[in-house]
C-alpha positions as CSV (number, residue, x, y, z in Angstrom):
1,X,0.0,0.0,0.0
2,X,2.9,2.4,0.8
3,X,4.2,2.4,-2.8
4,X,0.9,3.2,-4.6
5,X,0.0,5.9,-2.0
6,X,3.4,7.5,-2.3
7,X,3.3,7.4,-6.1
8,X,-0.2,8.9,-6.1
9,X,0.8,11.8,-3.7
10,X,4.7,12.2,-3.8
11,X,4.6,15.2,-1.5
12,X,3.1,13.1,1.3
13,X,5.3,10.0,0.8
14,X,7.5,10.7,3.8
15,X,4.3,11.1,6.0
16,X,3.0,7.8,4.7
17,X,6.3,6.1,5.4
18,X,6.4,7.5,8.9
19,X,2.9,6.2,9.6
20,X,3.9,2.8,8.2
21,X,6.9,2.7,10.5
22,X,5.0,3.7,13.6
23,X,2.3,1.1,12.8
24,X,4.9,-1.6,12.2
25,X,6.7,-0.9,15.5
26,X,3.4,-0.8,17.4
27,X,2.4,-4.1,15.9
28,X,5.7,-5.7,16.8
29,X,5.4,-4.5,20.4
30,X,1.9,-5.8,20.7
31,X,2.9,-9.2,19.2
32,X,5.9,-9.4,21.6
33,X,3.7,-8.6,24.6
34,X,1.0,-11.1,23.6
35,X,3.6,-13.8,23.2
36,X,5.3,-13.0,26.5
37,X,2.2,-13.0,28.5
38,X,0.6,-15.9,26.7
39,X,3.7,-18.0,27.5
40,X,3.6,-17.0,31.1
41,X,-0.1,-17.8,31.4
42,X,0.3,-21.2,29.7
43,X,3.4,-22.2,31.6
44,X,1.5,-24.4,34.1
45,X,-0.2,-26.2,31.2
46,X,3.1,-26.7,29.4
47,X,4.7,-28.2,32.5
48,X,1.7,-30.4,33.1
49,X,1.9,-31.7,29.6
50,X,5.6,-32.4,30.0
51,X,6.7,-30.1,27.2
52,X,9.0,-28.0,29.4
53,X,12.0,-30.3,28.8
54,X,11.4,-30.3,25.0
55,X,11.2,-26.5,24.9
56,X,14.3,-26.2,27.0
57,X,16.2,-28.6,24.6
58,X,15.1,-26.5,21.6
59,X,16.3,-23.3,23.3
60,X,19.7,-24.9,24.0
61,X,19.9,-26.1,20.4
62,X,19.1,-22.6,19.1
63,X,21.7,-21.0,21.5
64,X,24.3,-23.4,20.1
65,X,23.3,-22.6,16.6
66,X,23.5,-18.9,17.2
67,X,27.0,-19.3,18.7
68,X,28.1,-21.3,15.7
69,X,26.5,-19.2,13.0
70,X,23.9,-16.5,13.4
71,X,22.8,-16.9,9.8
72,X,22.0,-20.5,10.3
73,X,19.9,-19.7,13.3
74,X,18.1,-17.0,11.4
75,X,17.2,-19.4,8.6
76,X,16.2,-22.1,11.1
77,X,13.7,-19.7,12.6
78,X,12.4,-18.4,9.3
79,X,12.0,-21.7,7.7
């Protein structure tokens, strides 16, 4: 949406980009907070199901991968 709006009104392109940036950052913060609090709220269920050890193992695997090669870790998370 940003490109067509900026091409339609070039004088307001910077304003559109600023609004887009602010919306993106706000969305990222909301997503982070939802994930953080959802994980905290579901922690008892995760432990009851016995998934806590599996999650901890995945975290350690990812830490090792990041230490070895940050790009491998990036692509492991993306794919």
